[in-house]
Backbone as CSV, one residue per row, in Angstrom:
resi,resn,N_x,N_y,N_z,CA_x,CA_y,CA_z,C_x,C_y,C_z
1,MET,80.096,116.726,83.756,80.988,117.850,83.896,82.378,117.525,83.321
2,HIS,82.973,116.444,83.744,84.277,115.997,83.249,84.169,114.522,82.900
3,ASN,84.927,114.101,81.898,84.939,112.686,81.551,85.955,111.986,82.456
4,TYR,85.460,111.374,83.509,86.334,110.747,84.505,87.188,109.634,83.918
5,LYS,86.706,108.978,82.869,87.465,107.868,82.289,88.778,108.332,81.659
6,GLU,88.871,109.613,81.343,90.102,110.157,80.768,91.115,110.561,81.833
7,LEU,90.682,110.646,83.083,91.580,111.068,84.156,92.529,109.939,84.547
8,LYS,93.819,110.232,84.550,94.825,109.236,84.941,94.593,108.756,86.364
9,VAL,94.173,109.660,87.239,93.953,109.284,88.635,92.819,108.266,88.749
10,TRP,91.789,108.414,87.927,90.691,107.435,87.939,91.182,106.100,87.390
11,GLN,91.926,106.146,86.279,92.440,104.917,85.662,93.333,104.150,86.641
12,ARG,94.220,104.866,87.299,95.140,104.203,88.223,94.411,103.694,89.464
13,SER,93.401,104.427,89.920,92.647,103.953,91.090,91.795,102.734,90.743
14,MET,91.372,102.611,89.492,90.666,101.402,89.056,91.603,100.192,89.102
15,LYS,92.823,100.373,88.619,93.807,99.284,88.643,94.169,98.925,90.082
16,LEU,94.252,99.939,90.942,94.533,99.688,92.355,93.409,98.865,92.987
17,ALA,92.167,99.204,92.688,91.028,98.448,93.226,91.084,96.996,92.769
18,GLU,91.454,96.794,91.517,91.586,95.430,90.994,92.665,94.659,91.767
19,LYS,93.804,95.300,92.004,94.887,94.654,92.758,94.451,94.327,94.179
20,ILE,93.721,95.234,94.797,93.248,95.010,96.169,92.293,93.822,96.208
21,TYR,91.439,93.707,95.208,90.541,92.552,95.148,91.329,91.250,95.077
22,LEU,92.370,91.238,94.275,93.187,90.018,94.144,93.919,89.705,95.442
23,ILE,94.508,90.707,96.042,95.238,90.500,97.300,94.295,90.057,98.413
24,SER,93.150,90.710,98.504,92.230,90.411,99.599,91.620,89.014,99.485
25,SER,91.624,88.457,98.293,91.095,87.094,98.157,92.007,86.081,98.861
26,ASP,93.245,86.488,99.163,94.168,85.620,99.900,93.955,85.673,101.412
27,LEU,93.100,86.585,101.869,92.833,86.666,103.309,92.041,85.440,103.764
28,HIS,92.236,85.083,105.016,91.563,83.921,105.592,90.047,84.076,105.468
29,LYS,89.368,82.965,105.300,87.916,82.966,105.096,87.160,83.674,106.228
30,ASN,87.673,83.606,107.459,86.962,84.252,108.566,87.048,85.782,108.499
31,GLU,87.834,86.313,107.572,87.915,87.763,107.377,86.941,88.263,106.312
32,THR,86.125,87.371,105.755,85.229,87.744,104.662,84.347,88.935,105.021
33,TYR,83.852,89.006,106.236,82.963,90.100,106.624,83.677,91.140,107.473
34,GLY,84.972,91.018,107.608,85.759,91.967,108.383,86.651,92.787,107.485
35,LEU,87.931,92.580,107.645,88.929,93.356,106.924,88.819,93.186,105.407
36,LYS,88.530,91.975,104.971,88.409,91.711,103.526,87.319,92.577,102.899
37,SER,86.178,92.604,103.527,85.065,93.399,103.027,85.388,94.893,103.090
38,GLN,85.981,95.321,104.185,86.267,96.737,104.382,87.312,97.259,103.398
39,ILE,88.362,96.491,103.178,89.414,96.949,102.270,88.899,97.021,100.828
40,ARG,88.025,96.110,100.483,87.431,96.158,99.141,86.534,97.380,98.989
41,LYS,85.751,97.684,100.010,84.879,98.867,99.955,85.700,100.145,99.817
42,SER,86.794,100.226,100.563,87.650,101.410,100.478,88.254,101.544,99.087
43,ALA,88.729,100.432,98.546,89.354,100.451,97.221,88.351,100.863,96.151
44,ILE,87.142,100.356,96.241,86.092,100.690,95.271,85.666,102.152,95.408
45,SER,85.714,102.655,96.612,85.257,104.013,96.886,86.099,105.080,96.188
46,VAL,87.373,104.811,96.003,88.257,105.825,95.411,87.830,106.171,93.975
47,PRO,87.853,105.221,93.025,87.429,105.600,91.666,85.939,105.957,91.588
48,SER,85.138,105.360,92.453,83.697,105.652,92.435,83.432,107.108,92.798
49,ASN,84.137,107.622,93.804,83.926,109.015,94.192,84.503,109.988,93.174
50,ILE,85.595,109.621,92.531,86.122,110.463,91.455,85.068,110.556,90.344
51,ALA,84.510,109.422,89.971,83.483,109.392,88.918,82.246,110.179,89.336
52,GLU,81.811,109.990,90.582,80.616,110.705,91.034,80.838,112.215,91.027
53,GLY,82.009,112.646,91.478,82.312,114.076,91.470,82.307,114.652,90.069
54,CYS,82.852,113.894,89.134,82.874,114.346,87.732,81.472,114.400,87.136
55,GLY,80.580,113.620,87.674,79.214,113.597,87.177,78.321,114.668,87.781
56,ARG,78.847,115.423,88.719,78.057,116.481,89.364,78.090,117.765,88.547
57,ASN,77.251,118.719,88.955,77.060,119.935,88.174,77.982,121.093,88.526
58,SER,78.764,120.959,89.575,79.607,122.091,89.954,80.984,121.610,90.393
59,GLU,81.934,122.517,90.275,83.282,122.194,90.707,83.349,122.062,92.226
60,LYS,82.475,122.760,92.928,82.409,122.641,94.386,82.054,121.198,94.769
61,GLN,81.085,120.622,94.071,80.703,119.234,94.328,81.816,118.287,93.915
62,LEU,82.473,118.572,92.795,83.603,117.750,92.364,84.675,117.740,93.438
63,LEU,85.007,118.903,93.977,86.024,118.990,95.033,85.623,118.174,96.252
64,TYR,84.353,118.229,96.616,83.871,117.447,97.761,84.126,115.952,97.532
65,PHE,83.779,115.443,96.366,83.939,114.015,96.098,85.408,113.623,95.941
66,LEU,86.241,114.550,95.485,87.681,114.275,95.456,88.228,114.159,96.873
67,GLN,87.681,114.953,97.784,88.077,114.853,99.196,87.624,113.523,99.794
68,VAL,86.431,113.089,99.440,85.940,111.788,99.919,86.833,110.676,99.378
69,ALA,87.217,110.763,98.111,88.123,109.770,97.516,89.455,109.762,98.261
70,GLN,89.947,110.941,98.612,91.198,111.053,99.372,91.061,110.370,100.739
71,GLY,89.923,110.553,101.376,89.669,109.901,102.661,89.614,108.388,102.522
72,SER,88.979,107.917,101.470,88.899,106.473,101.227,90.282,105.889,100.965
73,LEU,91.119,106.653,100.308,92.485,106.206,100.029,93.302,106.111,101.322
74,ALA,93.087,107.049,102.237,93.756,106.987,103.543,93.281,105.756,104.321
75,GLU,91.983,105.479,104.240,91.426,104.263,104.860,92.082,103.020,104.276
76,LEU,92.177,102.993,102.957,92.767,101.858,102.261,94.216,101.638,102.697
77,GLU,94.963,102.719,102.782,96.355,102.626,103.205,96.455,102.035,104.613
78,THR,95.581,102.471,105.500,95.551,101.955,106.865,95.223,100.462,106.874
79,GLN,94.282,100.065,106.055,93.886,98.662,106.003,94.985,97.779,105.425
80,VAL,95.732,98.300,104.465,96.877,97.560,103.924,97.906,97.323,105.028
81,LEU,98.162,98.361,105.817,99.104,98.226,106.931,98.589,97.228,107.972
82,LEU,97.286,97.254,108.216,96.693,96.295,109.158,96.825,94.853,108.673
83,ILE,96.643,94.647,107.377,96.801,93.295,106.825,98.199,92.775,107.132
84,GLU,99.176,93.634,106.945,100.556,93.209,107.226,100.768,92.941,108.714
85,MET,100.138,93.734,109.551,100.289,93.552,111.003,99.576,92.307,111.516
86,LEU,98.411,92.028,110.963,97.539,90.998,111.523,97.613,89.640,110.827
87,THR,98.231,89.614,109.655,98.267,88.361,108.906,99.701,88.070,108.468
88,SER,99.858,86.965,107.822,101.180,86.616,107.292,101.386,87.150,105.870
89,LEU,100.380,87.850,105.335,100.505,88.409,103.989,101.428,89.625,104.002
90,MET,102.315,89.672,103.040,103.182,90.836,102.863,102.723,91.558,101.600
91,ILE,102.471,92.829,101.740,102.012,93.638,100.618,103.234,94.194,99.889
92,GLU,103.232,94.085,98.585,104.354,94.559,97.781,104.526,96.067,97.942
93,GLU,105.771,96.501,97.969,106.087,97.929,98.109,105.484,98.749,96.979
94,ASN,105.437,98.169,95.767,104.906,98.956,94.649,103.417,99.276,94.831
95,LEU,102.692,98.457,95.578,101.287,98.754,95.854,101.197,99.945,96.811
96,LYS,102.058,99.968,97.822,102.074,101.096,98.759,102.503,102.373,98.037
97,THR,103.459,102.247,97.131,103.899,103.392,96.339,102.761,103.892,95.461
98,GLU,101.995,102.966,94.901,100.855,103.339,94.054,99.819,104.121,94.862
99,ILE,99.565,103.704,96.084,98.625,104.436,96.948,99.135,105.861,97.157
100,ASN,100.423,106.002,97.469,101.002,107.336,97.675,100.934,108.179,96.413
101,ASP,101.200,107.572,95.269,101.141,108.308,94.000,99.725,108.803,93.716
102,ILE,98.744,107.961,93.968,97.348,108.354,93.737,96.946,109.457,94.706
103,GLN,97.434,109.393,95.951,97.161,110.471,96.910,97.687,111.800,96.371
104,LYS,98.906,111.786,95.831,99.498,113.002,95.265,98.700,113.495,94.062
105,MET,98.270,112.570,93.232,97.486,112.948,92.053,96.159,113.598,92.460
106,LEU,95.513,113.029,93.465,94.248,113.601,93.948,94.471,114.992,94.523
107,ARG,95.537,115.161,95.308,95.833,116.487,95.864,96.093,117.496,94.742
108,GLY,96.813,117.060,93.718,97.075,117.937,92.578,95.800,118.346,91.859
109,LEU,94.910,117.398,91.678,93.635,117.693,91.019,92.797,118.640,91.873
110,GLN,92.789,118.405,93.182,92.060,119.302,94.081,92.652,120.711,94.021
111,ARG,93.967,120.788,94.038,94.648,122.088,93.982,94.294,122.821,92.681
112,LYS,94.246,122.080,91.593,93.903,122.671,90.292,92.541,123.342,90.339
113,PHE,91.551,122.660,90.919,90.213,123.228,90.966,90.089,124.302,92.037
114,ASN,90.839,124.177,93.129,90.842,125.236,94.145,91.462,126.506,93.586
115,ASP,92.575,126.381,92.860,93.232,127.532,92.243,92.316,128.182,91.218
116,LYS,91.649,127.357,90.446,90.733,127.865,89.425,89.595,128.645,90.088
117,LYS,89.107,128.106,91.218,88.012,128.733,91.939,88.445,130.086,92.520
118,SER,89.674,130.168,93.032,90.144,131.412,93.648,90.503,132.470,92.613
119,ASN,90.697,132.077,91.359,91.004,133.039,90.305,89.754,133.655,89.675
120,VAL,88.599,133.154,90.074,87.349,133.641,89.478,86.899,134.890,90.178
C-alpha cells in the first residue's frame, strides 16, 4: 500500500531502535530476560508495526498498526524512565526528545489518514 522505507517516521524509529539496542546492552546481565528484553521488543515493535500497516490492503488496517506503534512507543518511553529509576544508567535527553518527536510524527500520520477517511 505505502512504501514504509520512504516514511521519515519509519526511518527515525529504526534509528531509535538501534540506539535502544546499544543502550540496553549496558544493562546488568541479570536484566537480560527482564527490562533489557522488554525494552528491545518495544523498540523493535515501533518500526515493525509501521511497516506491517503499510503492507496491509486498507487504510483502516494501516491506522490500526499506526496505533499499535504508538502504544509500543509509549511502552518504550516508560521503560526508558524505569531504566533511569532502577539503574545507574542515565538516558540522554536527546533520546527522550526523539521518542516525543516520533510520537508527534505518528499522530500526524494518523491524523492525515483519518482526515482523508472522513473526506470520502
